[in-house]
Residue frames as qw, qx, qy, qz and C-alpha x, y, z in Angstrom:
[[0.642, 0.323, 0.036, -0.694, 239.71, 112.97, 230.83],
 [0.536, 0.015, 0.840, 0.077, 238.52, 109.65, 229.58],
 [0.427, 0.447, -0.310, -0.722, 237.91, 109.45, 225.80],
 [0.401, 0.205, -0.827, -0.335, 238.17, 105.79, 224.72],
 [0.083, 0.123, 0.919, -0.365, 236.24, 104.22, 227.51],
 [0.456, 0.453, 0.337, -0.688, 232.95, 105.98, 226.53],
 [0.509, 0.454, -0.468, -0.562, 233.55, 105.21, 222.95],
 [0.180, 0.155, -0.971, -0.009, 234.15, 101.52, 223.85],
 [0.304, 0.282, 0.734, -0.538, 230.91, 101.42, 225.98],
 [0.529, 0.503, -0.026, -0.683, 229.00, 102.95, 222.98],
 [0.410, 0.384, -0.738, -0.373, 230.47, 100.30, 220.62],
 [0.032, 0.003, 0.972, -0.235, 229.45, 97.50, 223.00],
 [0.413, 0.389, 0.540, -0.621, 225.95, 98.86, 223.22],
 [0.514, 0.507, -0.290, -0.628, 225.67, 99.15, 219.44],
 [0.210, 0.287, -0.920, -0.164, 226.98, 95.59, 219.06],
 [0.169, 0.170, 0.908, -0.343, 224.06, 94.32, 221.05],
 [0.454, 0.339, -0.017, -0.824, 221.56, 95.99, 218.70],
 [0.762, 0.232, 0.570, -0.202, 219.09, 93.67, 217.02],
 [0.646, 0.759, 0.006, -0.076, 220.19, 94.94, 213.63],
 [0.269, -0.783, 0.523, 0.202, 223.98, 94.59, 214.35],
 [0.670, -0.020, 0.686, 0.282, 224.40, 91.37, 212.34],
 [0.549, 0.717, 0.410, 0.127, 222.87, 92.94, 209.36],
 [0.018, 0.980, -0.180, -0.079, 225.04, 96.05, 209.73],
 [0.504, -0.512, 0.634, 0.285, 228.13, 93.87, 210.16],
 [0.673, 0.269, 0.633, 0.274, 227.31, 91.98, 206.87],
 [0.347, 0.907, 0.226, 0.075, 226.74, 95.25, 205.03],
 [0.188, -0.887, 0.391, 0.159, 230.02, 96.82, 206.35],
 [0.631, -0.259, 0.665, 0.304, 231.91, 93.62, 205.29],
 [0.635, 0.554, 0.508, 0.176, 230.36, 93.78, 201.85],
 [0.261, 0.959, 0.049, 0.095, 231.30, 97.33, 201.14],
 [0.376, -0.789, 0.444, 0.195, 234.71, 97.21, 202.73],
 [0.775, -0.003, 0.553, 0.306, 235.75, 94.48, 200.20],
 [0.523, 0.474, 0.462, 0.537, 235.52, 97.00, 197.29],
 [0.149, 0.721, 0.159, 0.658, 235.08, 100.58, 198.39],
 [0.453, -0.856, -0.041, -0.247, 234.56, 101.41, 202.08],
 [0.388, 0.606, -0.553, 0.419, 237.78, 102.13, 204.05],
 [0.475, -0.491, 0.522, -0.510, 236.66, 100.90, 207.49],
 [0.340, 0.161, -0.924, -0.067, 237.56, 97.21, 208.22],
 [0.676, -0.425, -0.392, -0.457, 234.60, 95.03, 209.57],
 [0.586, -0.099, -0.657, 0.464, 236.75, 93.99, 212.64],
 [0.011, -0.202, 0.294, -0.934, 235.82, 97.33, 214.27],
 [0.644, -0.210, 0.012, -0.735, 232.38, 95.93, 214.62],
 [0.834, 0.000, -0.539, -0.113, 232.97, 92.35, 214.72],
 [0.350, 0.193, -0.674, 0.621, 235.30, 92.60, 217.76],
 [0.321, -0.153, 0.362, -0.862, 232.70, 94.36, 220.01],
 [0.779, -0.040, -0.266, -0.567, 230.01, 91.98, 218.82],
 [0.754, 0.056, -0.641, 0.131, 231.97, 88.96, 219.73],
 [0.218, 0.153, -0.643, 0.718, 232.82, 90.42, 223.12],
 [0.465, -0.147, 0.155, -0.859, 229.27, 91.44, 223.80],
 [0.901, 0.058, 0.113, -0.414, 227.91, 87.96, 222.73],
 [0.107, -0.573, 0.796, 0.163, 230.74, 85.49, 222.85],
 [0.588, 0.115, 0.796, -0.086, 228.45, 82.45, 222.29],
 [0.629, 0.710, 0.304, -0.091, 227.48, 83.87, 218.92],
 [0.213, -0.715, 0.436, 0.502, 231.09, 84.79, 217.87],
 [0.353, -0.056, 0.810, 0.465, 231.38, 82.17, 215.07],
 [0.337, 0.702, 0.627, 0.032, 227.97, 83.17, 213.67],
 [0.064, 0.942, 0.008, -0.329, 229.16, 86.75, 213.45],
 [0.329, -0.479, 0.640, 0.502, 232.36, 85.67, 211.88],
 [0.406, 0.303, 0.803, 0.313, 230.37, 83.66, 209.21],
 [0.248, 0.877, 0.391, -0.127, 228.19, 86.75, 208.47],
 [0.133, -0.822, 0.303, 0.464, 231.28, 88.90, 208.09],
 [0.379, -0.247, 0.767, 0.456, 232.91, 86.42, 205.85],
 [0.402, 0.560, 0.708, 0.155, 229.79, 86.07, 203.64],
 [0.174, 0.939, 0.159, -0.249, 229.58, 89.77, 203.19],
 [0.233, -0.690, 0.505, 0.463, 233.25, 90.03, 202.32],
 [0.441, -0.021, 0.805, 0.397, 232.98, 87.35, 199.74],
 [0.378, 0.757, 0.527, 0.078, 230.03, 88.97, 198.00],
 [0.007, 0.952, -0.083, -0.294, 231.82, 92.28, 198.13],
 [0.451, -0.396, 0.651, 0.465, 235.01, 90.55, 196.72],
 [0.518, 0.428, 0.690, 0.268, 232.90, 89.57, 193.67],
 [0.168, 0.953, 0.244, -0.063, 231.69, 93.07, 193.16],
 [0.229, -0.833, 0.328, 0.382, 235.21, 94.45, 193.57],
 [0.486, -0.165, 0.736, 0.441, 236.62, 91.90, 191.08],
 [0.418, 0.652, 0.603, 0.194, 233.82, 92.66, 188.50],
 [0.058, 0.986, 0.034, -0.154, 234.40, 96.43, 188.80],
 [0.357, -0.617, 0.552, 0.433, 238.21, 95.90, 188.35],
 [0.524, 0.106, 0.755, 0.379, 237.62, 93.72, 185.33],
 [0.311, 0.641, 0.594, 0.374, 235.07, 95.87, 183.46],
 [0.015, -0.949, -0.250, -0.190, 235.24, 99.40, 184.94],
 [0.672, -0.455, -0.095, 0.576, 238.71, 100.09, 186.15],
 [0.418, 0.166, 0.223, 0.865, 239.89, 102.55, 183.60],
 [0.152, -0.728, -0.399, -0.537, 236.57, 104.47, 183.97],
 [0.606, -0.775, -0.178, -0.025, 237.01, 104.76, 187.83],
 [0.750, 0.053, -0.188, 0.632, 240.84, 105.11, 187.82],
 [0.131, 0.596, -0.058, 0.790, 240.66, 108.95, 188.26],
 [0.647, -0.651, -0.111, -0.381, 238.64, 108.46, 191.37],
 [0.906, -0.317, -0.134, 0.245, 241.21, 106.15, 192.85],
 [0.550, 0.328, -0.112, 0.760, 243.97, 108.46, 191.95],
 [0.224, -0.669, 0.016, -0.709, 242.11, 111.25, 193.84],
 [0.763, -0.595, -0.032, -0.251, 241.67, 109.00, 196.83],
 [0.049, -0.720, 0.686, -0.086, 245.29, 107.88, 196.81],
 [0.842, -0.156, 0.491, -0.160, 244.63, 104.24, 196.31],
 [0.785, 0.582, -0.139, -0.159, 245.95, 103.84, 192.84],
 [0.148, 0.662, -0.729, 0.091, 249.51, 103.09, 193.89],
 [0.493, -0.205, 0.800, -0.274, 248.39, 100.09, 196.07],
 [0.832, 0.375, 0.316, -0.259, 246.14, 98.81, 193.27],
 [0.604, 0.709, -0.353, -0.085, 248.82, 99.17, 190.63],
 [0.121, -0.597, 0.780, -0.140, 251.40, 97.52, 192.74],
 [0.626, -0.001, 0.748, -0.220, 249.22, 94.41, 193.25],
 [0.755, 0.575, 0.069, -0.306, 248.30, 94.43, 189.55],
 [0.355, 0.693, -0.627, -0.031, 252.00, 94.03, 188.68],
 [0.261, -0.373, 0.861, -0.228, 252.50, 91.25, 191.22],
 [0.708, 0.189, 0.586, -0.347, 249.43, 89.36, 190.33],
 [0.654, 0.652, -0.258, -0.283, 250.04, 89.70, 186.43],
 [0.211, 0.594, -0.776, 0.024, 253.40, 87.86, 186.98],
 [0.412, -0.146, 0.842, -0.317, 251.95, 85.12, 189.19],
 [0.767, 0.397, 0.362, -0.352, 249.03, 84.30, 186.87],
 [0.507, 0.682, -0.468, -0.242, 251.51, 84.26, 183.93],
 [0.020, 0.427, -0.898, 0.103, 253.33, 81.48, 185.70],
 [0.108, -0.192, -0.975, 0.035, 250.25, 79.54, 186.75],
 [0.349, -0.546, -0.454, -0.611, 246.46, 79.93, 186.85],
 [0.677, -0.644, -0.356, 0.028, 246.64, 79.15, 190.54],
 [0.627, 0.200, -0.279, 0.700, 249.86, 81.18, 191.03],
 [0.126, -0.529, 0.102, -0.833, 248.10, 84.13, 192.70],
 [0.690, -0.485, -0.503, -0.189, 246.31, 81.90, 195.26],
 [0.678, -0.309, -0.395, 0.538, 248.85, 81.91, 198.09],
 [0.249, 0.146, -0.057, 0.956, 249.52, 85.60, 197.66],
 [0.411, -0.438, -0.282, -0.748, 245.83, 86.47, 197.80],
 [0.722, -0.443, -0.528, 0.061, 245.45, 84.16, 200.84],
 [0.531, -0.163, -0.308, 0.772, 248.14, 86.09, 202.63],
 [0.018, 0.220, 0.092, 0.971, 246.65, 89.31, 201.62],
 [0.497, -0.509, -0.435, -0.552, 243.31, 88.55, 202.86],
 [0.702, -0.460, -0.449, 0.305, 244.70, 87.74, 206.30],
 [0.399, 0.038, -0.182, 0.898, 246.77, 90.94, 206.51],
 [0.010, -0.751, -0.460, 0.474, 245.31, 94.22, 208.03],
 [0.110, -0.195, 0.438, 0.870, 245.34, 95.82, 204.55],
 [0.575, 0.376, 0.166, -0.707, 242.18, 97.05, 202.80],
 [0.612, 0.162, 0.769, 0.089, 240.74, 94.14, 200.91],
 [0.509, 0.782, 0.179, -0.312, 239.67, 96.46, 198.03],
 [0.002, 0.729, -0.589, -0.349, 243.33, 96.70, 196.75],
 [0.286, -0.220, 0.917, 0.167, 243.34, 92.98, 196.07],
 [0.512, 0.491, 0.690, -0.145, 239.79, 92.52, 194.72],
 [0.403, 0.845, -0.015, -0.352, 240.17, 95.32, 192.22],
 [0.002, 0.659, -0.681, -0.320, 243.60, 94.27, 191.16],
 [0.431, 0.024, 0.901, 0.051, 242.53, 90.64, 190.79],
 [0.540, 0.675, 0.458, -0.210, 239.67, 91.81, 188.45],
 [0.244, 0.856, -0.279, -0.361, 242.15, 94.01, 186.44],
 [0.112, -0.469, 0.845, 0.230, 244.51, 91.09, 185.88],
 [0.791, 0.111, -0.337, -0.498, 241.88, 88.55, 185.35],
 [0.169, -0.300, 0.893, -0.290, 242.86, 86.15, 188.09],
 [0.415, -0.198, -0.819, -0.343, 240.81, 82.96, 187.46],
 [0.523, -0.491, -0.028, -0.696, 237.64, 83.31, 189.49],
 [0.890, -0.289, -0.353, -0.013, 237.84, 79.94, 191.22],
 [0.672, 0.008, -0.355, 0.650, 241.35, 80.57, 192.68],
 [0.036, -0.439, 0.106, -0.892, 240.35, 84.19, 193.52],
 [0.653, -0.484, -0.134, -0.567, 237.25, 83.22, 195.45],
 [0.890, -0.180, -0.377, 0.183, 239.02, 80.26, 197.10],
 [0.507, 0.186, -0.316, 0.780, 241.76, 82.60, 198.30],
 [0.278, -0.469, 0.060, -0.836, 239.32, 85.18, 199.70],
 [0.816, -0.418, -0.243, -0.318, 237.46, 82.47, 201.60],
 [0.831, -0.116, -0.348, 0.418, 240.66, 81.11, 203.14],
 [0.384, 0.277, -0.221, 0.853, 242.44, 84.36, 203.71],
 [0.321, -0.431, 0.070, -0.840, 239.59, 86.51, 205.05],
 [0.805, -0.389, -0.355, -0.274, 237.99, 83.47, 206.82],
 [0.684, -0.051, -0.471, 0.555, 241.19, 82.78, 208.82],
 [0.124, 0.289, -0.248, 0.916, 241.24, 86.44, 209.86],
 [0.514, -0.401, -0.047, -0.757, 237.60, 86.77, 211.10],
 [0.881, -0.237, -0.390, -0.123, 237.42, 83.25, 212.59],
 [0.631, 0.065, -0.495, 0.594, 240.63, 83.70, 214.53],
 [0.104, -0.326, 0.230, -0.911, 239.39, 86.88, 215.97],
 [0.732, -0.349, -0.167, -0.560, 236.05, 85.24, 216.95],
 [0.837, -0.115, -0.504, 0.182, 237.90, 82.23, 218.42],
 [0.374, 0.157, -0.476, 0.780, 240.19, 84.40, 220.63],
 [0.328, -0.287, 0.171, -0.883, 237.31, 86.71, 221.88],
 [0.820, -0.250, -0.337, -0.388, 235.07, 83.63, 222.45],
 [0.758, -0.035, -0.535, 0.371, 237.80, 81.82, 224.31],
 [0.206, 0.183, -0.411, 0.869, 238.34, 84.95, 226.49],
 [0.292, -0.611, -0.732, -0.072, 234.69, 85.55, 226.97],
 [0.286, -0.908, -0.259, -0.161, 233.71, 87.88, 229.73],
 [0.687, -0.531, 0.074, 0.490, 237.15, 87.97, 231.11],
 [0.476, 0.191, 0.340, 0.788, 238.49, 89.40, 227.85],
 [0.020, -0.787, -0.346, -0.510, 235.80, 92.10, 227.78],
 [0.514, -0.840, -0.139, 0.105, 236.61, 93.06, 231.42],
 [0.692, -0.290, 0.188, 0.633, 240.29, 93.12, 230.75],
 [0.347, 0.427, 0.368, 0.750, 239.90, 95.20, 227.54],
 [0.220, -0.866, -0.336, -0.296, 237.49, 97.55, 229.38],
 [0.625, -0.712, -0.072, 0.313, 239.99, 98.05, 232.15],
 [0.539, -0.363, 0.327, 0.686, 242.92, 98.89, 229.90],
 [0.482, 0.688, 0.482, 0.250, 241.04, 100.62, 227.04],
 [0.024, -0.989, 0.026, 0.146, 242.41, 104.12, 227.70],
 [0.307, -0.659, 0.561, 0.396, 246.14, 103.34, 227.46],
 [0.550, 0.154, 0.745, 0.343, 245.49, 100.94, 224.55],
 [0.367, 0.833, 0.413, 0.011, 243.51, 103.62, 222.79],
 [0.068, -0.942, 0.231, 0.234, 246.28, 106.25, 223.26],
 [0.480, -0.371, 0.680, 0.411, 248.95, 103.79, 222.12],
 [0.529, 0.437, 0.672, 0.279, 246.88, 102.92, 219.00],
 [0.215, 0.955, 0.184, -0.084, 246.21, 106.64, 218.29],
 [0.240, -0.796, 0.445, 0.332, 249.98, 107.38, 218.54],
 [0.540, -0.063, 0.736, 0.404, 250.84, 104.49, 216.11],
 [0.449, 0.697, 0.527, 0.186, 248.23, 105.78, 213.55],
 [0.064, 0.983, -0.036, -0.166, 249.62, 109.32, 213.93],
 [0.390, -0.601, 0.573, 0.398, 253.20, 108.10, 213.57],
 [0.560, 0.241, 0.705, 0.363, 252.21, 106.08, 210.38],
 [0.310, 0.881, 0.353, 0.049, 250.47, 109.14, 208.93],
 [0.147, -0.915, 0.261, 0.269, 253.45, 111.31, 209.67],
 [0.526, -0.304, 0.680, 0.411, 255.86, 108.75, 208.13],
 [0.536, 0.485, 0.630, 0.283, 253.67, 108.50, 204.94],
 [0.131, 0.978, 0.145, -0.070, 253.54, 112.29, 204.73],
 [0.267, -0.772, 0.458, 0.351, 257.32, 112.60, 205.07],
 [0.594, 0.004, 0.718, 0.363, 257.82, 109.79, 202.57],
 [0.464, 0.722, 0.479, 0.185, 255.51, 111.56, 200.01],
 [0.068, -0.970, 0.071, 0.220, 257.37, 114.87, 200.64],
 [0.344, -0.621, 0.598, 0.372, 260.54, 113.24, 199.62],
 [0.699, 0.271, 0.640, 0.171, 259.24, 111.43, 196.63]]
């Protein structure tokens, strides 16, 4: 029974919708401070479906992420203690507190001390909201913060756009051919990660 191929076909269909760029921008915006789904899940199919517009889609995603990063920073700076119980309930507080500690030490050493750490963080497949909230809590200077978000997240979305534009129709055809085994491998990895986290939490 095929599961991932129909889902992939549906994603490609949605990515060609006339409102897809706007939806991508909104998704990127909310992912930067609250939403758990990374924008690449929409950016990827959009670049595959319309490779000639891949860089435009990447720019839309980056713009949305930067605006969302500002919101996350402001909320972390002005409303973190008020919303902290919600983050504890969601299980996000450990990730945020970890980055608060790291960024506090870096900023203490230099106003731009957190720049490279946040650049790396923006490039990693880790929820951006941890870094935006933590930066606001610590009070990372706004200019280094926004510069790091621009470089880190920009590298990520434009690299994806470059690879998929370079592959073009061949990349789409290859992915379509192997989507079932790739989907099951990805599902197994996610299940393994969840199991490992549950086991770790049980021993904590």
